[in-house]
PDB file of N, CA, C and O in Angstrom:
ATOM      1  N   MET A   1       0.811  -1.517   0.145  1.00  0.00           N
ATOM      2  CA  MET A   1       0.162  -0.008  -0.045  1.00  0.00           C
ATOM      3  C   MET A   1       0.883   1.092   0.068  1.00  0.00           C
ATOM      4  O   MET A   1       1.425   1.628  -0.899  1.00  0.00           O
ATOM      5  N   THR A   2       0.942   1.469   1.116  1.00  0.00           N
ATOM      6  CA  THR A   2       2.398   2.893   1.097  1.00  0.00           C
ATOM      7  C   THR A   2       3.872   2.152   1.327  1.00  0.00           C
ATOM      8  O   THR A   2       4.296   1.141   1.887  1.00  0.00           O
ATOM      9  N   ASN A   3       4.376   3.225   0.583  1.00  0.00           N
ATOM     10  CA  ASN A   3       6.134   2.944   0.167  1.00  0.00           C
ATOM     11  C   ASN A   3       6.462   3.652   1.921  1.00  0.00           C
ATOM     12  O   ASN A   3       6.138   4.782   2.285  1.00  0.00           O
ATOM     13  N   ASN A   4       7.092   2.721   2.668  1.00  0.00           N
ATOM     14  CA  ASN A   4       7.770   3.200   3.817  1.00  0.00           C
ATOM     15  C   ASN A   4       9.215   2.470   3.600  1.00  0.00           C
ATOM     16  O   ASN A   4       9.582   1.374   4.024  1.00  0.00           O
ATOM     17  N   VAL A   5       9.887   3.383   2.840  1.00  0.00           N
ATOM     18  CA  VAL A   5      11.364   3.001   2.739  1.00  0.00           C
ATOM     19  C   VAL A   5      12.259   4.185   3.457  1.00  0.00           C
ATOM     20  O   VAL A   5      12.090   5.398   3.340  1.00  0.00           O
ATOM     21  N   ILE A   6      13.211   3.527   4.196  1.00  0.00           N
ATOM     22  CA  ILE A   6      14.051   4.746   4.750  1.00  0.00           C
ATOM     23  C   ILE A   6      14.794   5.340   3.453  1.00  0.00           C
ATOM     24  O   ILE A   6      15.226   4.737   2.471  1.00  0.00           O
ATOM     25  N   PRO A   7      14.804   6.550   3.721  1.00  0.00           N
ATOM     26  CA  PRO A   7      16.103   7.097   2.784  1.00  0.00           C
ATOM     27  C   PRO A   7      17.398   6.928   2.702  1.00  0.00           C
ATOM     28  O   PRO A   7      17.968   6.560   3.729  1.00  0.00           O
ATOM     29  N   GLU A   8      18.045   7.107   1.706  1.00  0.00           N
ATOM     30  CA  GLU A   8      19.439   6.736   1.781  1.00  0.00           C
ATOM     31  C   GLU A   8      20.547   7.315   2.667  1.00  0.00           C
ATOM     32  O   GLU A   8      21.611   6.860   3.087  1.00  0.00           O
ATOM     33  N   ASP A   9      19.798   8.687   2.818  1.00  0.00           N
ATOM     34  CA  ASP A   9      20.407   9.897   3.717  1.00  0.00           C
ATOM     35  C   ASP A   9      20.685   9.335   5.408  1.00  0.00           C
ATOM     36  O   ASP A   9      21.688   9.333   6.122  1.00  0.00           O
ATOM     37  N   ILE A  10      19.408   8.927   5.591  1.00  0.00           N
ATOM     38  CA  ILE A  10      19.472   8.433   6.806  1.00  0.00           C
ATOM     39  C   ILE A  10      20.115   7.382   7.282  1.00  0.00           C
ATOM     40  O   ILE A  10      20.718   7.406   8.355  1.00  0.00           O
ATOM     41  N   LEU A  11      20.026   6.229   6.416  1.00  0.00           N
ATOM     42  CA  LEU A  11      21.107   4.902   6.578  1.00  0.00           C
ATOM     43  C   LEU A  11      22.210   5.412   6.275  1.00  0.00           C
ATOM     44  O   LEU A  11      22.811   5.307   7.344  1.00  0.00           O
ATOM     45  N   LYS A  12      22.933   5.913   5.539  1.00  0.00           N
ATOM     46  CA  LYS A  12      24.222   6.420   5.606  1.00  0.00           C
ATOM     47  C   LYS A  12      24.595   6.934   7.082  1.00  0.00           C
ATOM     48  O   LYS A  12      25.516   6.409   7.706  1.00  0.00           O
ATOM     49  N   ILE A  13      23.979   7.787   7.505  1.00  0.00           N
ATOM     50  CA  ILE A  13      24.053   8.486   8.936  1.00  0.00           C
ATOM     51  C   ILE A  13      24.066   7.467  10.060  1.00  0.00           C
ATOM     52  O   ILE A  13      24.896   7.580  10.962  1.00  0.00           O
ATOM     53  N   GLN A  14      23.280   6.588  10.047  1.00  0.00           N
ATOM     54  CA  GLN A  14      23.219   5.587  10.988  1.00  0.00           C
ATOM     55  C   GLN A  14      24.379   4.600  10.681  1.00  0.00           C
ATOM     56  O   GLN A  14      24.949   4.163  11.681  1.00  0.00           O
ATOM     57  N   LYS A  15      24.788   4.208   9.576  1.00  0.00           N
ATOM     58  CA  LYS A  15      25.682   3.100   9.524  1.00  0.00           C
ATOM     59  C   LYS A  15      27.156   4.039  10.076  1.00  0.00           C
ATOM     60  O   LYS A  15      28.128   3.552  10.654  1.00  0.00           O
ATOM     61  N   LYS A  16      26.987   5.258   9.756  1.00  0.00           N
ATOM     62  CA  LYS A  16      28.198   6.019  10.095  1.00  0.00           C
ATOM     63  C   LYS A  16      28.425   5.974  11.961  1.00  0.00           C
ATOM     64  O   LYS A  16      29.435   5.592  12.552  1.00  0.00           O
ATOM     65  N   LEU A  17      27.334   6.412  12.478  1.00  0.00           N
ATOM     66  CA  LEU A  17      26.881   6.546  13.756  1.00  0.00           C
ATOM     67  C   LEU A  17      27.389   5.239  14.451  1.00  0.00           C
ATOM     68  O   LEU A  17      28.045   5.280  15.492  1.00  0.00           O
ATOM     69  N   ALA A  18      27.016   3.969  13.756  1.00  0.00           N
ATOM     70  CA  ALA A  18      27.323   2.884  14.575  1.00  0.00           C
ATOM     71  C   ALA A  18      28.922   2.380  14.309  1.00  0.00           C
ATOM     72  O   ALA A  18      29.196   1.199  14.523  1.00  0.00           O
ATOM     73  N   THR A  19      29.817   3.187  13.902  1.00  0.00           N
ATOM     74  CA  THR A  19      31.156   2.933  13.925  1.00  0.00           C
ATOM     75  C   THR A  19      31.667   4.024  15.206  1.00  0.00           C
ATOM     76  O   THR A  19      32.819   3.746  15.541  1.00  0.00           O
ATOM     77  N   TYR A  20      31.242   4.875  15.781  1.00  0.00           N
ATOM     78  CA  TYR A  20      31.530   5.514  17.152  1.00  0.00           C
ATOM     79  C   TYR A  20      31.349   5.252  18.290  1.00  0.00           C
ATOM     80  O   TYR A  20      30.283   4.751  18.649  1.00  0.00           O
ATOM     81  N   GLU A  21      32.063   5.448  18.905  1.00  0.00           N
ATOM     82  CA  GLU A  21      31.851   4.925  20.506  1.00  0.00           C
ATOM     83  C   GLU A  21      30.746   5.777  21.168  1.00  0.00           C
ATOM     84  O   GLU A  21      30.785   7.000  21.034  1.00  0.00           O
ATOM     85  N   VAL A  22      29.772   5.192  21.869  1.00  0.00           N
ATOM     86  CA  VAL A  22      28.783   6.218  22.715  1.00  0.00           C
ATOM     87  C   VAL A  22      29.340   7.367  23.466  1.00  0.00           C
ATOM     88  O   VAL A  22      30.427   7.189  24.016  1.00  0.00           O
ATOM     89  N   ASP A  23      28.863   8.312  23.551  1.00  0.00           N
ATOM     90  CA  ASP A  23      29.515   9.605  24.119  1.00  0.00           C
ATOM     91  C   ASP A  23      30.654  10.030  23.618  1.00  0.00           C
ATOM     92  O   ASP A  23      31.407  10.491  24.475  1.00  0.00           O
ATOM     93  N   SER A  24      31.085  10.043  22.453  1.00  0.00           N
ATOM     94  CA  SER A  24      32.244  10.148  21.813  1.00  0.00           C
ATOM     95  C   SER A  24      31.881  11.697  21.243  1.00  0.00           C
ATOM     96  O   SER A  24      30.684  11.981  21.286  1.00  0.00           O
ATOM     97  N   ARG A  25      32.656  12.567  20.796  1.00  0.00           N
ATOM     98  CA  ARG A  25      32.499  13.800  19.966  1.00  0.00           C
ATOM     99  C   ARG A  25      31.704  13.723  18.911  1.00  0.00           C
ATOM    100  O   ARG A  25      30.710  14.378  18.598  1.00  0.00           O
ATOM    101  N   ASN A  26      32.334  12.725  18.329  1.00  0.00           N
ATOM    102  CA  ASN A  26      31.375  12.591  16.699  1.00  0.00           C
ATOM    103  C   ASN A  26      30.301  11.723  16.873  1.00  0.00           C
ATOM    104  O   ASN A  26      29.519  11.714  15.923  1.00  0.00           O
ATOM    105  N   TYR A  27      30.025  10.972  17.831  1.00  0.00           N
ATOM    106  CA  TYR A  27      28.814  10.411  18.248  1.00  0.00           C
ATOM    107  C   TYR A  27      27.633  11.266  18.462  1.00  0.00           C
ATOM    108  O   TYR A  27      26.505  11.012  18.040  1.00  0.00           O
ATOM    109  N   LYS A  28      27.910  12.093  19.012  1.00  0.00           N
ATOM    110  CA  LYS A  28      27.049  13.370  19.549  1.00  0.00           C
ATOM    111  C   LYS A  28      26.703  13.948  18.270  1.00  0.00           C
ATOM    112  O   LYS A  28      25.511  14.027  17.971  1.00  0.00           O
ATOM    113  N   LYS A  29      27.620  14.372  17.456  1.00  0.00           N
ATOM    114  CA  LYS A  29      27.481  15.358  16.619  1.00  0.00           C
ATOM    115  C   LYS A  29      26.641  14.716  15.319  1.00  0.00           C
ATOM    116  O   LYS A  29      25.831  15.412  14.706  1.00  0.00           O
ATOM    117  N   TYR A  30      26.921  13.272  14.942  1.00  0.00           N
ATOM    118  CA  TYR A  30      26.239  12.581  14.203  1.00  0.00           C
ATOM    119  C   TYR A  30      24.743  12.336  14.512  1.00  0.00           C
ATOM    120  O   TYR A  30      23.834  12.328  13.682  1.00  0.00           O
ATOM    121  N   THR A  31      24.613  12.090  16.177  1.00  0.00           N
ATOM    122  CA  THR A  31      23.143  11.848  16.628  1.00  0.00           C
ATOM    123  C   THR A  31      22.499  13.089  16.097  1.00  0.00           C
ATOM    124  O   THR A  31      21.618  12.989  15.243  1.00  0.00           O
ATOM    125  N   LYS A  32      22.927  14.377  16.601  1.00  0.00           N
ATOM    126  CA  LYS A  32      22.400  15.325  16.170  1.00  0.00           C
ATOM    127  C   LYS A  32      21.776  15.737  14.448  1.00  0.00           C
ATOM    128  O   LYS A  32      20.692  16.160  14.047  1.00  0.00           O
ATOM    129  N   ILE A  33      22.841  15.432  13.874  1.00  0.00           N
ATOM    130  CA  ILE A  33      22.547  15.342  12.486  1.00  0.00           C
ATOM    131  C   ILE A  33      21.460  14.294  11.883  1.00  0.00           C
ATOM    132  O   ILE A  33      20.636  14.658  11.045  1.00  0.00           O
ATOM    133  N   LEU A  34      21.535  12.745  12.456  1.00  0.00           N
ATOM    134  CA  LEU A  34      20.564  12.128  12.057  1.00  0.00           C
ATOM    135  C   LEU A  34      19.136  12.529  12.833  1.00  0.00           C
ATOM    136  O   LEU A  34      18.179  11.863  12.440  1.00  0.00           O
ATOM    137  N   ALA A  35      18.907  13.303  13.651  1.00  0.00           N
ATOM    138  CA  ALA A  35      17.757  13.891  14.363  1.00  0.00           C
ATOM    139  C   ALA A  35      16.930  14.903  13.543  1.00  0.00           C
ATOM    140  O   ALA A  35      15.719  15.107  13.635  1.00  0.00           O
ATOM    141  N   LYS A  36      17.751  15.450  12.789  1.00  0.00           N
ATOM    142  CA  LYS A  36      17.771  16.477  12.081  1.00  0.00           C
ATOM    143  C   LYS A  36      16.913  15.732  10.812  1.00  0.00           C
ATOM    144  O   LYS A  36      15.755  16.056  10.550  1.00  0.00           O
ATOM    145  N   HIS A  37      17.420  15.022  10.306  1.00  0.00           N
ATOM    146  CA  HIS A  37      17.245  14.272   8.990  1.00  0.00           C
ATOM    147  C   HIS A  37      15.891  13.480   9.140  1.00  0.00           C
ATOM    148  O   HIS A  37      14.998  13.690   8.319  1.00  0.00           O
ATOM    149  N   ILE A  38      15.703  12.528  10.220  1.00  0.00           N
ATOM    150  CA  ILE A  38      14.593  12.143  10.569  1.00  0.00           C
ATOM    151  C   ILE A  38      13.339  13.028  11.002  1.00  0.00           C
ATOM    152  O   ILE A  38      12.196  12.580  10.918  1.00  0.00           O
ATOM    153  N   LYS A  39      13.650  14.451  11.521  1.00  0.00           N
ATOM    154  CA  LYS A  39      12.642  15.197  11.720  1.00  0.00           C
ATOM    155  C   LYS A  39      12.060  15.977  10.346  1.00  0.00           C
ATOM    156  O   LYS A  39      10.964  16.537  10.327  1.00  0.00           O
ATOM    157  N   SER A  40      12.963  15.918   9.220  1.00  0.00           N
ATOM    158  CA  SER A  40      12.465  16.302   8.212  1.00  0.00           C
ATOM    159  C   SER A  40      11.901  15.435   7.564  1.00  0.00           C
ATOM    160  O   SER A  40      10.869  15.770   6.984  1.00  0.00           O
ATOM    161  N   TYR A  41      12.404  13.956   7.432  1.00  0.00           N
ATOM    162  CA  TYR A  41      11.756  13.008   6.634  1.00  0.00           C
ATOM    163  C   TYR A  41      10.332  12.764   7.165  1.00  0.00           C
ATOM    164  O   TYR A  41       9.498  12.405   6.334  1.00  0.00           O
ATOM    165  N   THR A  42      10.028  12.883   8.186  1.00  0.00           N
ATOM    166  CA  THR A  42       8.930  12.679   9.014  1.00  0.00           C
ATOM    167  C   THR A  42       7.551  13.687   8.829  1.00  0.00           C
ATOM    168  O   THR A  42       6.359  13.478   8.601  1.00  0.00           O
ATOM    169  N   MET A  43       8.499  15.039   9.084  1.00  0.00           N
ATOM    170  CA  MET A  43       7.632  16.244   8.327  1.00  0.00           C
ATOM    171  C   MET A  43       7.344  16.144   7.083  1.00  0.00           C
ATOM    172  O   MET A  43       6.229  16.596   6.822  1.00  0.00           O
ATOM    173  N   LYS A  44       7.952  15.700   6.154  1.00  0.00           N
ATOM    174  CA  LYS A  44       7.477  15.729   4.872  1.00  0.00           C
ATOM    175  C   LYS A  44       6.533  14.487   4.334  1.00  0.00           C
ATOM    176  O   LYS A  44       6.000  14.511   3.225  1.00  0.00           O
ATOM    177  N   LYS A  45       6.380  13.237   5.407  1.00  0.00           N
ATOM    178  CA  LYS A  45       5.579  12.176   5.399  1.00  0.00           C
ATOM    179  C   LYS A  45       4.376  12.864   5.733  1.00  0.00           C
ATOM    180  O   LYS A  45       3.415  12.749   4.972  1.00  0.00           O
ATOM    181  N   ARG A  46       4.298  13.499   6.668  1.00  0.00           N
ATOM    182  CA  ARG A  46       2.893  14.449   7.397  1.00  0.00           C
ATOM    183  C   ARG A  46       2.284  15.030   6.641  1.00  0.00           C
ATOM    184  O   ARG A  46       1.088  14.755   6.540  1.00  0.00           O
ATOM    185  N   VAL A  47       2.795  15.941   5.910  1.00  0.00           N
ATOM    186  CA  VAL A  47       2.751  17.170   4.821  1.00  0.00           C
ATOM    187  C   VAL A  47       1.992  15.988   3.663  1.00  0.00           C
ATOM    188  O   VAL A  47       0.784  16.165   3.511  1.00  0.00           O
ATOM    189  N   SER A  48       2.416  15.205   3.124  1.00  0.00           N
ATOM    190  CA  SER A  48       1.822  14.524   2.114  1.00  0.00           C
ATOM    191  C   SER A  48       0.701  13.886   2.576  1.00  0.00           C
ATOM    192  O   SER A  48      -0.312  13.949   1.879  1.00  0.00           O
ATOM    193  N   SER A  49       0.680  13.321   3.547  1.00  0.00           N
ATOM    194  CA  SER A  49      -0.716  12.592   4.248  1.00  0.00           C
ATOM    195  C   SER A  49      -1.679  13.482   4.186  1.00  0.00           C
ATOM    196  O   SER A  49      -2.726  13.138   3.638  1.00  0.00           O
ATOM    197  N   HIS A  50      -1.560  14.788   4.714  1.00  0.00           N
ATOM    198  CA  HIS A  50      -2.400  15.976   4.991  1.00  0.00           C
ATOM    199  C   HIS A  50      -2.937  16.241   3.543  1.00  0.00           C
ATOM    200  O   HIS A  50      -4.145  16.187   3.311  1.00  0.00           O
ATOM    201  N   ILE A  51      -2.034  16.522   2.599  1.00  0.00           N
ATOM    202  CA  ILE A  51      -2.470  16.867   1.524  1.00  0.00           C
ATOM    203  C   ILE A  51      -3.192  15.746   0.647  1.00  0.00           C
ATOM    204  O   ILE A  51      -4.125  16.163  -0.039  1.00  0.00           O
ATOM    205  N   LYS A  52      -2.879  14.298   0.563  1.00  0.00           N
ATOM    206  CA  LYS A  52      -3.778  13.237   0.454  1.00  0.00           C
ATOM    207  C   LYS A  52      -5.239  13.296   1.067  1.00  0.00           C
ATOM    208  O   LYS A  52      -6.239  13.176   0.360  1.00  0.00           O
ATOM    209  N   THR A  53      -5.279  13.472   2.314  1.00  0.00           N
ATOM    210  CA  THR A  53      -6.450  13.543   2.898  1.00  0.00           C
ATOM    211  C   THR A  53      -7.562  14.725   2.431  1.00  0.00           C
ATOM    212  O   THR A  53      -8.761  14.500   2.265  1.00  0.00           O
ATOM    213  N   ILE A  54      -6.971  15.899   2.274  1.00  0.00           N
ATOM    214  CA  ILE A  54      -7.537  16.791   1.623  1.00  0.00           C
ATOM    215  C   ILE A  54      -7.984  16.498   0.339  1.00  0.00           C
ATOM    216  O   ILE A  54      -9.178  16.558   0.048  1.00  0.00           O
ATOM    217  N   GLU A  55      -7.263  16.239  -0.316  1.00  0.00           N
ATOM    218  CA  GLU A  55      -7.922  15.993  -1.908  1.00  0.00           C
ATOM    219  C   GLU A  55      -8.805  14.994  -1.834  1.00  0.00           C
ATOM    220  O   GLU A  55      -9.797  15.166  -2.542  1.00  0.00           O
ATOM    221  N   LYS A  56      -8.766  13.738  -1.043  1.00  0.00           N
ATOM    222  CA  LYS A  56      -9.612  12.806  -0.575  1.00  0.00           C
ATOM    223  C   LYS A  56     -11.052  13.524  -0.490  1.00  0.00           C
ATOM    224  O   LYS A  56     -12.041  13.537  -1.223  1.00  0.00           O
ATOM    225  N   ILE A  57     -10.700  14.138   0.791  1.00  0.00           N
ATOM    226  CA  ILE A  57     -12.572  15.075   0.924  1.00  0.00           C
ATOM    227  C   ILE A  57     -13.327  15.902  -0.006  1.00  0.00           C
ATOM    228  O   ILE A  57     -14.536  16.104  -0.118  1.00  0.00           O
ATOM    229  N   GLU A  58     -11.938  16.487  -0.881  1.00  0.00           N
ATOM    230  CA  GLU A  58     -12.751  17.331  -1.922  1.00  0.00           C
ATOM    231  C   GLU A  58     -13.135  16.373  -2.710  1.00  0.00           C
ATOM    232  O   GLU A  58     -14.352  16.449  -2.880  1.00  0.00           O
ATOM    233  N   GLU A  59     -12.573  15.342  -3.374  1.00  0.00           N
ATOM    234  CA  GLU A  59     -13.534  14.523  -4.064  1.00  0.00           C
ATOM    235  C   GLU A  59     -14.654  13.791  -3.636  1.00  0.00           C
ATOM    236  O   GLU A  59     -15.612  13.577  -4.379  1.00  0.00           O
ATOM    237  N   LEU A  60     -14.587  13.411  -2.519  1.00  0.00           N
ATOM    238  CA  LEU A  60     -15.989  13.260  -2.181  1.00  0.00           C
ATOM    239  C   LEU A  60     -16.976  14.177  -1.637  1.00  0.00           C
ATOM    240  O   LEU A  60     -18.079  13.735  -1.314  1.00  0.00           O
ATOM    241  N   GLN A  61     -16.655  15.583  -1.482  1.00  0.00           N
ATOM    242  CA  GLN A  61     -17.556  16.715  -1.614  1.00  0.00           C
ATOM    243  C   GLN A  61     -17.976  16.875  -3.391  1.00  0.00           C
ATOM    244  O   GLN A  61     -19.102  17.307  -3.641  1.00  0.00           O
ATOM    245  N   LYS A  62     -17.282  16.608  -4.264  1.00  0.00           N
ATOM    246  CA  LYS A  62     -17.606  16.783  -5.341  1.00  0.00           C
ATOM    247  C   LYS A  62     -18.838  15.561  -5.738  1.00  0.00           C
ATOM    248  O   LYS A  62     -19.927  15.837  -6.242  1.00  0.00           O
ATOM    249  N   LYS A  63     -18.442  14.391  -5.433  1.00  0.00           N
ATOM    250  CA  LYS A  63     -19.360  13.545  -5.894  1.00  0.00           C
ATOM    251  C   LYS A  63     -20.548  13.751  -4.862  1.00  0.00           C
ATOM    252  O   LYS A  63     -21.554  13.129  -5.203  1.00  0.00           O
ATOM    253  N   SER A  64     -20.659  14.360  -3.866  1.00  0.00           N
ATOM    254  CA  SER A  64     -21.887  14.518  -3.374  1.00  0.00           C
ATOM    255  C   SER A  64     -22.745  15.384  -3.955  1.00  0.00           C
ATOM    256  O   SER A  64     -23.971  15.328  -4.047  1.00  0.00           O
ATOM    257  N   GLU A  65     -21.740  16.437  -4.454  1.00  0.00           N
ATOM    258  CA  GLU A  65     -22.813  17.621  -5.244  1.00  0.00           C
ATOM    259  C   GLU A  65     -23.245  17.159  -6.287  1.00  0.00           C
ATOM    260  O   GLU A  65     -24.417  17.337  -6.617  1.00  0.00           O
ATOM    261  N   GLU A  66     -22.472  16.540  -6.946  1.00  0.00           N
ATOM    262  CA  GLU A  66     -23.134  15.876  -8.486  1.00  0.00           C
ATOM    263  C   GLU A  66     -24.423  14.776  -8.032  1.00  0.00           C
ATOM    264  O   GLU A  66     -25.413  14.482  -8.702  1.00  0.00           O
ATOM    265  N   GLU A  67     -24.127  14.404  -6.984  1.00  0.00           N
ATOM    266  CA  GLU A  67     -25.573  13.268  -6.698  1.00  0.00           C
ATOM    267  C   GLU A  67     -26.949  14.216  -6.392  1.00  0.00           C
ATOM    268  O   GLU A  67     -28.090  13.912  -6.739  1.00  0.00           O
ATOM    269  N   LYS A  68     -26.617  15.242  -5.774  1.00  0.00           N
ATOM    270  CA  LYS A  68     -27.856  16.423  -5.731  1.00  0.00           C
ATOM    271  C   LYS A  68     -28.341  16.791  -6.822  1.00  0.00           C
ATOM    272  O   LYS A  68     -29.234  17.637  -6.847  1.00  0.00           O
TER     273      LYS A  68
END
């Protein structure tokens, strides 16, 4: 149904993050970068979901108006 593929940039950051020791300077840096990428990815998914919902509602309203 939906395409829930994790983007390549997030996977690359996670692989890089896995090579660092926890609490190291680079680990903290990559954690922040990963958080930004995940936040933007989820925001894009949320916006596209809202757009689809609005389109569906408009489609249903048009159908109901045509029936009248």
